[in-house]
PQR file of N, CA, C, O and H, with PARSE charges and radii, in Angstrom:
ATOM      1  N   UNK A   1      57.530 -34.639 -11.762 -0.4000 1.5000
ATOM      2  CA  UNK A   1      57.313 -34.369 -13.163 -0.0000 2.0000
ATOM      3  C   UNK A   1      58.638 -33.951 -13.797  0.5500 1.7000
ATOM      4  O   UNK A   1      59.389 -33.161 -13.227 -0.5500 1.4000
ATOM      5  N   UNK A   2      58.907 -34.481 -14.960 -0.4000 1.5000
ATOM      6  CA  UNK A   2      60.169 -34.212 -15.643 -0.0000 2.0000
ATOM      7  C   UNK A   2      60.174 -32.817 -16.259  0.5500 1.7000
ATOM      8  O   UNK A   2      59.143 -32.322 -16.715 -0.5500 1.4000
ATOM      9  H   UNK A   2      58.296 -35.124 -15.423  0.4000 1.0000
ATOM     10  N   UNK A   3      61.352 -32.190 -16.267 -0.4000 1.5000
ATOM     11  CA  UNK A   3      61.494 -30.890 -16.915 -0.0000 2.0000
ATOM     12  C   UNK A   3      61.695 -31.034 -18.415  0.5500 1.7000
ATOM     13  O   UNK A   3      61.731 -30.028 -19.124 -0.5500 1.4000
ATOM     14  H   UNK A   3      62.190 -32.592 -15.897  0.4000 1.0000
ATOM     15  N   UNK A   4      61.827 -32.254 -18.917 -0.4000 1.5000
ATOM     16  CA  UNK A   4      62.114 -32.504 -20.320 -0.0000 2.0000
ATOM     17  C   UNK A   4      60.896 -33.042 -21.063  0.5500 1.7000
ATOM     18  O   UNK A   4      61.020 -34.014 -21.808 -0.5500 1.4000
ATOM     19  H   UNK A   4      61.798 -33.071 -18.341  0.4000 1.0000
ATOM     20  N   UNK A   5      59.740 -32.445 -20.882 -0.4000 1.5000
ATOM     21  CA  UNK A   5      58.536 -32.881 -21.567 -0.0000 2.0000
ATOM     22  C   UNK A   5      58.596 -32.475 -23.034  0.5500 1.7000
ATOM     23  O   UNK A   5      59.110 -31.408 -23.371 -0.5500 1.4000
ATOM     24  H   UNK A   5      59.640 -31.656 -20.276  0.4000 1.0000
ATOM     25  N   UNK A   6      58.069 -33.333 -23.903 -0.4000 1.5000
ATOM     26  CA  UNK A   6      58.016 -32.990 -25.320 -0.0000 2.0000
ATOM     27  C   UNK A   6      56.796 -32.119 -25.585  0.5500 1.7000
ATOM     28  O   UNK A   6      55.894 -32.022 -24.753 -0.5500 1.4000
ATOM     29  H   UNK A   6      57.652 -34.200 -23.629  0.4000 1.0000
ATOM     30  N   UNK A   7      56.781 -31.486 -26.760 -0.4000 1.5000
ATOM     31  CA  UNK A   7      55.631 -30.663 -27.125 -0.0000 2.0000
ATOM     32  C   UNK A   7      54.359 -31.496 -27.198  0.5500 1.7000
ATOM     33  O   UNK A   7      53.292 -31.021 -26.810 -0.5500 1.4000
ATOM     34  H   UNK A   7      57.513 -31.565 -27.436  0.4000 1.0000
ATOM     35  N   UNK A   8      54.454 -32.738 -27.694 -0.4000 1.5000
ATOM     36  CA  UNK A   8      53.281 -33.594 -27.776 -0.0000 2.0000
ATOM     37  C   UNK A   8      52.740 -33.915 -26.388  0.5500 1.7000
ATOM     38  O   UNK A   8      51.524 -33.962 -26.202 -0.5500 1.4000
ATOM     39  H   UNK A   8      55.321 -33.123 -28.009  0.4000 1.0000
ATOM     40  N   UNK A   9      53.618 -34.137 -25.406 -0.4000 1.5000
ATOM     41  CA  UNK A   9      53.174 -34.429 -24.046 -0.0000 2.0000
ATOM     42  C   UNK A   9      52.479 -33.219 -23.429  0.5500 1.7000
ATOM     43  O   UNK A   9      51.611 -33.373 -22.569 -0.5500 1.4000
ATOM     44  H   UNK A   9      54.606 -34.098 -25.557  0.4000 1.0000
ATOM     45  N   UNK A  10      52.853 -32.027 -23.859 -0.4000 1.5000
ATOM     46  CA  UNK A  10      52.230 -30.809 -23.345 -0.0000 2.0000
ATOM     47  C   UNK A  10      50.992 -30.424 -24.141  0.5500 1.7000
ATOM     48  O   UNK A  10      50.344 -29.422 -23.837 -0.5500 1.4000
ATOM     49  H   UNK A  10      53.559 -31.902 -24.557  0.4000 1.0000
ATOM     50  N   UNK A  11      50.659 -31.212 -25.158 -0.4000 1.5000
ATOM     51  CA  UNK A  11      49.492 -30.909 -25.973 -0.0000 2.0000
ATOM     52  C   UNK A  11      49.750 -29.839 -27.017  0.5500 1.7000
ATOM     53  O   UNK A  11      48.802 -29.278 -27.568 -0.5500 1.4000
ATOM     54  H   UNK A  11      51.185 -32.026 -25.405  0.4000 1.0000
ATOM     55  N   UNK A  12      51.006 -29.545 -27.301 -0.4000 1.5000
ATOM     56  CA  UNK A  12      51.357 -28.535 -28.293 -0.0000 2.0000
ATOM     57  C   UNK A  12      51.849 -29.225 -29.561  0.5500 1.7000
ATOM     58  O   UNK A  12      52.511 -30.260 -29.477 -0.5500 1.4000
ATOM     59  H   UNK A  12      51.775 -30.000 -26.853  0.4000 1.0000
ATOM     60  N   UNK A  13      51.537 -28.669 -30.743 -0.4000 1.5000
ATOM     61  CA  UNK A  13      52.021 -29.290 -31.974 -0.0000 2.0000
ATOM     62  C   UNK A  13      53.516 -29.094 -32.143  0.5500 1.7000
ATOM     63  O   UNK A  13      54.056 -28.049 -31.779 -0.5500 1.4000
ATOM     64  H   UNK A  13      50.999 -27.829 -30.811  0.4000 1.0000
ATOM     65  N   UNK A  14      54.181 -30.094 -32.692 -0.4000 1.5000
ATOM     66  CA  UNK A  14      55.593 -29.965 -33.040 -0.0000 2.0000
ATOM     67  C   UNK A  14      55.644 -29.408 -34.452  0.5500 1.7000
ATOM     68  O   UNK A  14      55.347 -30.126 -35.407 -0.5500 1.4000
ATOM     69  H   UNK A  14      53.743 -30.943 -32.987  0.4000 1.0000
ATOM     70  N   UNK A  15      56.013 -28.154 -34.602 -0.4000 1.5000
ATOM     71  CA  UNK A  15      56.001 -27.501 -35.905 -0.0000 2.0000
ATOM     72  C   UNK A  15      57.299 -27.695 -36.666  0.5500 1.7000
ATOM     73  O   UNK A  15      57.594 -26.937 -37.590 -0.5500 1.4000
ATOM     74  H   UNK A  15      56.255 -27.571 -33.826  0.4000 1.0000
ATOM     75  N   UNK A  16      58.071 -28.689 -36.295 -0.4000 1.5000
ATOM     76  CA  UNK A  16      59.271 -29.014 -37.036 -0.0000 2.0000
ATOM     77  C   UNK A  16      60.437 -28.135 -36.661  0.5500 1.7000
ATOM     78  O   UNK A  16      60.379 -27.369 -35.699 -0.5500 1.4000
ATOM     79  H   UNK A  16      57.831 -29.305 -35.544  0.4000 1.0000
ATOM     80  N   UNK A  17      61.479 -28.254 -37.420 -0.4000 1.5000
ATOM     81  CA  UNK A  17      62.690 -27.483 -37.170 -0.0000 2.0000
ATOM     82  C   UNK A  17      62.916 -26.479 -38.282  0.5500 1.7000
ATOM     83  O   UNK A  17      61.969 -25.887 -38.798 -0.5500 1.4000
ATOM     84  H   UNK A  17      61.526 -28.877 -38.202  0.4000 1.0000
ATOM     85  N   UNK A  18      64.182 -26.289 -38.650 -0.4000 1.5000
ATOM     86  CA  UNK A  18      64.503 -25.288 -39.656 -0.0000 2.0000
ATOM     87  C   UNK A  18      64.116 -25.704 -41.071  0.5500 1.7000
ATOM     88  O   UNK A  18      64.266 -24.907 -41.997 -0.5500 1.4000
ATOM     89  H   UNK A  18      64.951 -26.770 -38.230  0.4000 1.0000
ATOM     90  N   UNK A  19      63.621 -26.928 -41.269 -0.4000 1.5000
ATOM     91  CA  UNK A  19      63.284 -27.401 -42.604 -0.0000 2.0000
ATOM     92  C   UNK A  19      61.808 -27.283 -42.934  0.5500 1.7000
ATOM     93  O   UNK A  19      61.311 -27.993 -43.808 -0.5500 1.4000
ATOM     94  H   UNK A  19      63.499 -27.576 -40.517  0.4000 1.0000
ATOM     95  N   UNK A  20      61.105 -26.402 -42.252 -0.4000 1.5000
ATOM     96  CA  UNK A  20      59.691 -26.166 -42.545 -0.0000 2.0000
ATOM     97  C   UNK A  20      59.415 -24.667 -42.570  0.5500 1.7000
ATOM     98  O   UNK A  20      60.117 -23.876 -41.940 -0.5500 1.4000
ATOM     99  H   UNK A  20      61.509 -25.826 -41.542  0.4000 1.0000
ATOM    100  N   UNK A  21      58.382 -24.301 -43.309 -0.4000 1.5000
ATOM    101  CA  UNK A  21      57.879 -22.924 -43.290 -0.0000 2.0000
ATOM    102  C   UNK A  21      56.566 -22.973 -42.534  0.5500 1.7000
ATOM    103  O   UNK A  21      55.649 -23.694 -42.926 -0.5500 1.4000
ATOM    104  H   UNK A  21      57.812 -24.944 -43.821  0.4000 1.0000
ATOM    105  N   UNK A  22      56.469 -22.214 -41.456 -0.4000 1.5000
ATOM    106  CA  UNK A  22      55.250 -22.206 -40.655 -0.0000 2.0000
ATOM    107  C   UNK A  22      54.535 -20.875 -40.801  0.5500 1.7000
ATOM    108  O   UNK A  22      55.150 -19.837 -41.047 -0.5500 1.4000
ATOM    109  H   UNK A  22      57.214 -21.629 -41.138  0.4000 1.0000
ATOM    110  N   UNK A  23      53.219 -20.931 -40.644 -0.4000 1.5000
ATOM    111  CA  UNK A  23      52.390 -19.729 -40.718 -0.0000 2.0000
ATOM    112  C   UNK A  23      51.580 -19.613 -39.439  0.5500 1.7000
ATOM    113  O   UNK A  23      51.324 -20.602 -38.752 -0.5500 1.4000
ATOM    114  H   UNK A  23      52.718 -21.774 -40.444  0.4000 1.0000
ATOM    115  N   UNK A  24      51.184 -18.393 -39.136 -0.4000 1.5000
ATOM    116  CA  UNK A  24      50.313 -18.108 -37.993 -0.0000 2.0000
ATOM    117  C   UNK A  24      49.085 -17.394 -38.547  0.5500 1.7000
ATOM    118  O   UNK A  24      49.209 -16.493 -39.377 -0.5500 1.4000
ATOM    119  H   UNK A  24      51.391 -17.589 -39.694  0.4000 1.0000
ATOM    120  N   UNK A  25      47.920 -17.788 -38.095 -0.4000 1.5000
ATOM    121  CA  UNK A  25      46.679 -17.170 -38.551 -0.0000 2.0000
ATOM    122  C   UNK A  25      46.717 -15.669 -38.273  0.5500 1.7000
ATOM    123  O   UNK A  25      47.149 -15.241 -37.203 -0.5500 1.4000
ATOM    124  H   UNK A  25      47.819 -18.519 -37.421  0.4000 1.0000
ATOM    125  N   UNK A  26      46.267 -14.880 -39.234 -0.4000 1.5000
ATOM    126  CA  UNK A  26      46.245 -13.434 -39.084 -0.0000 2.0000
ATOM    127  C   UNK A  26      45.083 -12.932 -38.240  0.5500 1.7000
ATOM    128  O   UNK A  26      45.044 -11.755 -37.880 -0.5500 1.4000
ATOM    129  H   UNK A  26      45.916 -15.228 -40.103  0.4000 1.0000
ATOM    130  N   UNK A  27      44.137 -13.809 -37.921 -0.4000 1.5000
ATOM    131  CA  UNK A  27      43.002 -13.424 -37.088 -0.0000 2.0000
ATOM    132  C   UNK A  27      43.430 -13.394 -35.626  0.5500 1.7000
ATOM    133  O   UNK A  27      43.956 -14.382 -35.113 -0.5500 1.4000
ATOM    134  H   UNK A  27      44.169 -14.764 -38.214  0.4000 1.0000
ATOM    135  N   UNK A  28      43.209 -12.276 -34.959 -0.4000 1.5000
ATOM    136  CA  UNK A  28      43.580 -12.170 -33.544 -0.0000 2.0000
ATOM    137  C   UNK A  28      42.787 -13.129 -32.663  0.5500 1.7000
ATOM    138  O   UNK A  28      43.237 -13.478 -31.573 -0.5500 1.4000
ATOM    139  H   UNK A  28      42.782 -11.474 -35.376  0.4000 1.0000
ATOM    140  N   UNK A  29      41.628 -13.553 -33.115 -0.4000 1.5000
ATOM    141  CA  UNK A  29      40.810 -14.478 -32.335 -0.0000 2.0000
ATOM    142  C   UNK A  29      41.307 -15.918 -32.439  0.5500 1.7000
ATOM    143  O   UNK A  29      41.012 -16.732 -31.564 -0.5500 1.4000
ATOM    144  H   UNK A  29      41.262 -13.269 -34.001  0.4000 1.0000
ATOM    145  N   UNK A  30      42.054 -16.245 -33.490 -0.4000 1.5000
ATOM    146  CA  UNK A  30      42.475 -17.633 -33.729 -0.0000 2.0000
ATOM    147  C   UNK A  30      43.953 -17.854 -33.396  0.5500 1.7000
ATOM    148  O   UNK A  30      44.265 -18.598 -32.466 -0.5500 1.4000
ATOM    149  H   UNK A  30      42.293 -15.583 -34.201  0.4000 1.0000
ATOM    150  N   UNK A  31      44.860 -17.226 -34.134 -0.4000 1.5000
ATOM    151  CA  UNK A  31      46.323 -17.314 -33.964 -0.0000 2.0000
ATOM    152  C   UNK A  31      46.863 -18.748 -34.075  0.5500 1.7000
ATOM    153  O   UNK A  31      47.922 -19.050 -33.525 -0.5500 1.4000
ATOM    154  H   UNK A  31      44.606 -16.622 -34.889  0.4000 1.0000
ATOM    155  N   UNK A  32      46.145 -19.629 -34.778 -0.4000 1.5000
ATOM    156  CA  UNK A  32      46.580 -21.013 -34.997 -0.0000 2.0000
ATOM    157  C   UNK A  32      47.877 -21.024 -35.808  0.5500 1.7000
ATOM    158  O   UNK A  32      48.049 -20.195 -36.702 -0.5500 1.4000
ATOM    159  H   UNK A  32      45.284 -19.383 -35.225  0.4000 1.0000
ATOM    160  N   UNK A  33      48.791 -21.952 -35.509 -0.4000 1.5000
ATOM    161  CA  UNK A  33      50.037 -22.102 -36.262 -0.0000 2.0000
ATOM    162  C   UNK A  33      50.045 -23.454 -36.951  0.5500 1.7000
ATOM    163  O   UNK A  33      49.613 -24.454 -36.377 -0.5500 1.4000
ATOM    164  H   UNK A  33      48.651 -22.625 -34.784  0.4000 1.0000
ATOM    165  N   UNK A  34      50.537 -23.486 -38.186 -0.4000 1.5000
ATOM    166  CA  UNK A  34      50.598 -24.723 -38.947 -0.0000 2.0000
ATOM    167  C   UNK A  34      51.763 -24.695 -39.927  0.5500 1.7000
ATOM    168  O   UNK A  34      52.313 -23.637 -40.231 -0.5500 1.4000
ATOM    169  H   UNK A  34      50.888 -22.674 -38.653  0.4000 1.0000
ATOM    170  N   UNK A  35      52.130 -25.887 -40.418 -0.4000 1.5000
ATOM    171  CA  UNK A  35      53.203 -26.019 -41.397 -0.0000 2.0000
ATOM    172  C   UNK A  35      52.628 -25.766 -42.782  0.5500 1.7000
ATOM    173  O   UNK A  35      51.642 -26.389 -43.178 -0.5500 1.4000
ATOM    174  H   UNK A  35      51.683 -26.746 -40.170  0.4000 1.0000
ATOM    175  N   UNK A  36      53.254 -24.842 -43.521 -0.4000 1.5000
ATOM    176  CA  UNK A  36      52.832 -24.526 -44.884 -0.0000 2.0000
ATOM    177  C   UNK A  36      53.610 -25.369 -45.891  0.5500 1.7000
ATOM    178  O   UNK A  36      53.036 -25.849 -46.868 -0.5500 1.4000
ATOM    179  H   UNK A  36      54.054 -24.336 -43.200  0.4000 1.0000
ATOM    180  N   UNK A  37      54.908 -25.553 -45.663 -0.4000 1.5000
ATOM    181  CA  UNK A  37      55.740 -26.292 -46.615 -0.0000 2.0000
ATOM    182  C   UNK A  37      56.910 -26.953 -45.899  0.5500 1.7000
ATOM    183  O   UNK A  37      57.448 -26.419 -44.929 -0.5500 1.4000
ATOM    184  H   UNK A  37      55.374 -25.163 -44.869  0.4000 1.0000
ATOM    185  N   UNK A  38      57.287 -28.112 -46.391 -0.4000 1.5000
ATOM    186  CA  UNK A  38      58.483 -28.817 -45.924 -0.0000 2.0000
ATOM    187  C   UNK A  38      59.601 -28.555 -46.924  0.5500 1.7000
ATOM    188  O   UNK A  38      59.393 -28.667 -48.132 -0.5500 1.4000
ATOM    189  H   UNK A  38      56.849 -28.546 -47.178  0.4000 1.0000
ATOM    190  N   UNK A  39      60.773 -28.212 -46.433 -0.4000 1.5000
ATOM    191  CA  UNK A  39      61.913 -27.928 -47.296 -0.0000 2.0000
ATOM    192  C   UNK A  39      62.883 -29.099 -47.269  0.5500 1.7000
ATOM    193  O   UNK A  39      62.889 -29.826 -46.276 -0.5500 1.4000
ATOM    194  H   UNK A  39      60.942 -28.121 -45.451  0.4000 1.0000
ATOM    195  N   UNK A  40      63.691 -29.332 -48.274 -0.4000 1.5000
ATOM    196  CA  UNK A  40      63.854 -28.511 -49.470 -0.0000 2.0000
ATOM    197  C   UNK A  40      62.704 -28.717 -50.453  0.5500 1.7000
ATOM    198  O   UNK A  40      62.079 -29.777 -50.501 -0.5500 1.4000
ATOM    199  H   UNK A  40      63.687 -28.742 -49.081  0.4000 1.0000
ATOM    200  N   UNK A  41      62.451 -27.677 -51.226 -0.4000 1.5000
ATOM    201  CA  UNK A  41      61.378 -27.659 -52.211 -0.0000 2.0000
ATOM    202  C   UNK A  41      61.730 -26.564 -53.207  0.5500 1.7000
ATOM    203  O   UNK A  41      62.352 -25.573 -52.824 -0.5500 1.4000
ATOM    204  H   UNK A  41      62.959 -26.816 -51.187  0.4000 1.0000
ATOM    205  N   UNK A  42      61.354 -26.710 -54.468 -0.4000 1.5000
ATOM    206  CA  UNK A  42      61.611 -25.628 -55.419 -0.0000 2.0000
ATOM    207  C   UNK A  42      60.995 -24.313 -54.928  0.5500 1.7000
ATOM    208  O   UNK A  42      59.880 -24.298 -54.406 -0.5500 1.4000
ATOM    209  H   UNK A  42      60.849 -27.515 -54.779  0.4000 1.0000
ATOM    210  N   UNK A  43      61.719 -23.234 -55.099 -0.4000 1.5000
ATOM    211  CA  UNK A  43      61.295 -21.933 -54.587 -0.0000 2.0000
ATOM    212  C   UNK A  43      59.944 -21.503 -55.138  0.5500 1.7000
ATOM    213  O   UNK A  43      59.135 -20.945 -54.397 -0.5500 1.4000
ATOM    214  H   UNK A  43      62.624 -23.246 -55.523  0.4000 1.0000
ATOM    215  N   UNK A  44      59.678 -21.747 -56.417 -0.4000 1.5000
ATOM    216  CA  UNK A  44      58.401 -21.329 -56.991 -0.0000 2.0000
ATOM    217  C   UNK A  44      57.231 -22.086 -56.367  0.5500 1.7000
ATOM    218  O   UNK A  44      56.158 -21.514 -56.173 -0.5500 1.4000
ATOM    219  H   UNK A  44      60.335 -22.201 -57.019  0.4000 1.0000
ATOM    220  N   UNK A  45      57.426 -23.361 -56.052 -0.4000 1.5000
ATOM    221  CA  UNK A  45      56.362 -24.138 -55.413 -0.0000 2.0000
ATOM    222  C   UNK A  45      56.128 -23.668 -53.974  0.5500 1.7000
ATOM    223  O   UNK A  45      54.981 -23.547 -53.543 -0.5500 1.4000
ATOM    224  H   UNK A  45      58.297 -23.826 -56.210  0.4000 1.0000
ATOM    225  N   UNK A  46      57.211 -23.400 -53.226 -0.4000 1.5000
ATOM    226  CA  UNK A  46      57.071 -22.896 -51.856 -0.0000 2.0000
ATOM    227  C   UNK A  46      56.365 -21.543 -51.854  0.5500 1.7000
ATOM    228  O   UNK A  46      55.517 -21.288 -50.999 -0.5500 1.4000
ATOM    229  H   UNK A  46      58.143 -23.498 -53.576  0.4000 1.0000
ATOM    230  N   UNK A  47      56.709 -20.674 -52.805 -0.4000 1.5000
ATOM    231  CA  UNK A  47      56.064 -19.357 -52.897 -0.0000 2.0000
ATOM    232  C   UNK A  47      54.579 -19.500 -53.206  0.5500 1.7000
ATOM    233  O   UNK A  47      53.760 -18.764 -52.654 -0.5500 1.4000
ATOM    234  H   UNK A  47      57.398 -20.881 -53.500  0.4000 1.0000
ATOM    235  N   UNK A  48      54.217 -20.445 -54.087 -0.4000 1.5000
ATOM    236  CA  UNK A  48      52.813 -20.664 -54.417 -0.0000 2.0000
ATOM    237  C   UNK A  48      52.042 -21.159 -53.191  0.5500 1.7000
ATOM    238  O   UNK A  48      50.927 -20.706 -52.933 -0.5500 1.4000
ATOM    239  H   UNK A  48      54.882 -21.043 -54.535  0.4000 1.0000
ATOM    240  N   UNK A  49      52.639 -22.090 -52.434 -0.4000 1.5000
ATOM    241  CA  UNK A  49      51.977 -22.591 -51.225 -0.0000 2.0000
ATOM    242  C   UNK A  49      51.773 -21.481 -50.199  0.5500 1.7000
ATOM    243  O   UNK A  49      50.721 -21.401 -49.566 -0.5500 1.4000
ATOM    244  H   UNK A  49      53.545 -22.458 -52.643  0.4000 1.0000
ATOM    245  N   UNK A  50      52.788 -20.621 -50.034 -0.4000 1.5000
ATOM    246  CA  UNK A  50      52.665 -19.516 -49.077 -0.0000 2.0000
ATOM    247  C   UNK A  50      51.603 -18.517 -49.530  0.5500 1.7000
ATOM    248  O   UNK A  50      50.849 -18.004 -48.703 -0.5500 1.4000
ATOM    249  H   UNK A  50      53.643 -20.686 -50.549  0.4000 1.0000
ATOM    250  N   UNK A  51      51.535 -18.234 -50.827 -0.4000 1.5000
ATOM    251  CA  UNK A  51      50.555 -17.271 -51.341 -0.0000 2.0000
ATOM    252  C   UNK A  51      49.128 -17.785 -51.194  0.5500 1.7000
ATOM    253  O   UNK A  51      48.205 -16.996 -50.994 -0.5500 1.4000
ATOM    254  H   UNK A  51      52.148 -18.650 -51.499  0.4000 1.0000
ATOM    255  N   UNK A  52      48.937 -19.097 -51.292 -0.4000 1.5000
ATOM    256  CA  UNK A  52      47.595 -19.686 -51.223 -0.0000 2.0000
ATOM    257  C   UNK A  52      47.205 -20.149 -49.824  0.5500 1.7000
ATOM    258  O   UNK A  52      46.099 -20.654 -49.631 -0.5500 1.4000
ATOM    259  H   UNK A  52      49.687 -19.739 -51.455  0.4000 1.0000
ATOM    260  N   UNK A  53      48.081 -19.988 -48.862 -0.4000 1.5000
ATOM    261  CA  UNK A  53      47.822 -20.511 -47.515 -0.0000 2.0000
ATOM    262  C   UNK A  53      46.626 -19.820 -46.871  0.5500 1.7000
ATOM    263  O   UNK A  53      46.474 -18.600 -46.947 -0.5500 1.4000
ATOM    264  H   UNK A  53      48.979 -19.578 -49.019  0.4000 1.0000
ATOM    265  N   UNK A  54      45.791 -20.621 -46.242 -0.4000 1.5000
ATOM    266  CA  UNK A  54      44.670 -20.125 -45.439 -0.0000 2.0000
ATOM    267  C   UNK A  54      44.637 -20.968 -44.168  0.5500 1.7000
ATOM    268  O   UNK A  54      45.019 -22.139 -44.183 -0.5500 1.4000
ATOM    269  H   UNK A  54      45.914 -21.611 -46.180  0.4000 1.0000
ATOM    270  N   UNK A  55      44.191 -20.386 -43.094 -0.4000 1.5000
ATOM    271  CA  UNK A  55      44.164 -21.085 -41.811 -0.0000 2.0000
ATOM    272  C   UNK A  55      43.278 -22.333 -41.909  0.5500 1.7000
ATOM    273  O   UNK A  55      42.113 -22.231 -42.292 -0.5500 1.4000
ATOM    274  H   UNK A  55      43.881 -19.435 -43.082  0.4000 1.0000
ATOM    275  N   UNK A  56      43.818 -23.505 -41.566 -0.4000 1.5000
ATOM    276  CA  UNK A  56      43.010 -24.721 -41.604 -0.0000 2.0000
ATOM    277  C   UNK A  56      41.976 -24.792 -40.477  0.5500 1.7000
ATOM    278  O   UNK A  56      41.078 -25.634 -40.509 -0.5500 1.4000
ATOM    279  H   UNK A  56      44.764 -23.587 -41.254  0.4000 1.0000
ATOM    280  N   UNK A  57      42.102 -23.918 -39.493 -0.4000 1.5000
ATOM    281  CA  UNK A  57      41.177 -23.941 -38.353 -0.0000 2.0000
ATOM    282  C   UNK A  57      39.977 -23.012 -38.572  0.5500 1.7000
ATOM    283  O   UNK A  57      38.838 -23.394 -38.301 -0.5500 1.4000
ATOM    284  H   UNK A  57      42.831 -23.235 -39.468  0.4000 1.0000
ATOM    285  N   UNK A  58      40.235 -21.784 -39.065 -0.4000 1.5000
ATOM    286  CA  UNK A  58      39.135 -20.818 -39.201 -0.0000 2.0000
ATOM    287  C   UNK A  58      38.971 -20.279 -40.622  0.5500 1.7000
ATOM    288  O   UNK A  58      38.058 -19.493 -40.875 -0.5500 1.4000
ATOM    289  H   UNK A  58      41.159 -21.473 -39.285  0.4000 1.0000
ATOM    290  N   UNK A  59      39.835 -20.686 -41.555 -0.4000 1.5000
ATOM    291  CA  UNK A  59      39.794 -20.295 -42.966 -0.0000 2.0000
ATOM    292  C   UNK A  59      40.172 -18.836 -43.224  0.5500 1.7000
ATOM    293  O   UNK A  59      39.916 -18.320 -44.312 -0.5500 1.4000
ATOM    294  H   UNK A  59      40.577 -21.325 -41.349  0.4000 1.0000
ATOM    295  N   UNK A  60      40.772 -18.170 -42.250 -0.4000 1.5000
ATOM    296  CA  UNK A  60      41.245 -16.798 -42.466 -0.0000 2.0000
ATOM    297  C   UNK A  60      42.286 -16.828 -43.574  0.5500 1.7000
ATOM    298  O   UNK A  60      43.166 -17.689 -43.569 -0.5500 1.4000
ATOM    299  H   UNK A  60      40.980 -18.589 -41.366  0.4000 1.0000
ATOM    300  N   UNK A  61      42.200 -15.899 -44.529 -0.4000 1.5000
ATOM    301  CA  UNK A  61      43.034 -15.951 -45.727 -0.0000 2.0000
ATOM    302  C   UNK A  61      44.276 -15.073 -45.685  0.5500 1.7000
ATOM    303  O   UNK A  61      44.943 -14.936 -46.710 -0.5500 1.4000
ATOM    304  H   UNK A  61      41.485 -15.200 -44.534  0.4000 1.0000
ATOM    305  N   UNK A  62      44.615 -14.479 -44.563 -0.4000 1.5000
ATOM    306  CA  UNK A  62      45.779 -13.594 -44.483 -0.0000 2.0000
ATOM    307  C   UNK A  62      46.730 -14.038 -43.374  0.5500 1.7000
ATOM    308  O   UNK A  62      46.880 -13.330 -42.378 -0.5500 1.4000
ATOM    309  H   UNK A  62      44.073 -14.591 -43.730  0.4000 1.0000
ATOM    310  N   UNK A  63      47.379 -15.203 -43.528 -0.4000 1.5000
ATOM    311  CA  UNK A  63      48.317 -15.638 -42.488 -0.0000 2.0000
ATOM    312  C   UNK A  63      49.603 -14.827 -42.527  0.5500 1.7000
ATOM    313  O   UNK A  63      49.876 -14.120 -43.498 -0.5500 1.4000
ATOM    314  H   UNK A  63      47.257 -15.778 -44.337  0.4000 1.0000
ATOM    315  N   UNK A  64      50.379 -14.935 -41.476 -0.4000 1.5000
ATOM    316  CA  UNK A  64      51.691 -14.298 -41.419 -0.0000 2.0000
ATOM    317  C   UNK A  64      52.719 -15.386 -41.129  0.5500 1.7000
ATOM    318  O   UNK A  64      52.377 -16.443 -40.598 -0.5500 1.4000
ATOM    319  H   UNK A  64      50.157 -15.509 -40.688  0.4000 1.0000
ATOM    320  N   UNK A  65      53.971 -15.128 -41.477 -0.4000 1.5000
ATOM    321  CA  UNK A  65      55.023 -16.098 -41.182 -0.0000 2.0000
ATOM    322  C   UNK A  65      55.193 -16.228 -39.674  0.5500 1.7000
ATOM    323  O   UNK A  65      55.208 -15.231 -38.952 -0.5500 1.4000
ATOM    324  H   UNK A  65      54.248 -14.270 -41.908  0.4000 1.0000
ATOM    325  N   UNK A  66      55.319 -17.453 -39.212 -0.4000 1.5000
ATOM    326  CA  UNK A  66      55.527 -17.709 -37.781 -0.0000 2.0000
ATOM    327  C   UNK A  66      56.976 -18.108 -37.596  0.5500 1.7000
ATOM    328  O   UNK A  66      57.310 -19.287 -37.710 -0.5500 1.4000
ATOM    329  H   UNK A  66      55.306 -18.263 -39.799  0.4000 1.0000
ATOM    330  N   UNK A  67      57.832 -17.163 -37.316 -0.4000 1.5000
ATOM    331  CA  UNK A  67      59.265 -17.448 -37.223 -0.0000 2.0000
ATOM    332  C   UNK A  67      59.863 -17.061 -35.889  0.5500 1.7000
ATOM    333  O   UNK A  67      61.048 -16.735 -35.825 -0.5500 1.4000
ATOM    334  H   UNK A  67      57.561 -16.205 -37.223  0.4000 1.0000
ATOM    335  N   UNK A  68      59.065 -17.085 -34.795 -0.4000 1.5000
ATOM    336  CA  UNK A  68      59.643 -16.753 -33.489 -0.0000 2.0000
ATOM    337  C   UNK A  68      60.378 -17.924 -32.937  0.5500 1.7000
ATOM    338  O   UNK A  68      60.936 -17.843 -31.842 -0.5500 1.4000
ATOM    339  H   UNK A  68      58.102 -17.349 -34.847  0.4000 1.0000
TER
END
């Protein structure tokens, strides 16, 4: 087995690189991560998307930034 497996081969989502804003569900039971916005984008539009973000998996309305 190769040590260079991609995230897709491991069944993990590729959440992009430095040009995306990702969120993590605030629910401890879910913790789903998803892309909120692709950059570059006007700051006011990115802020609106982040403010309105809800988990697409469980609908929890209090996500946190996923920047690890």
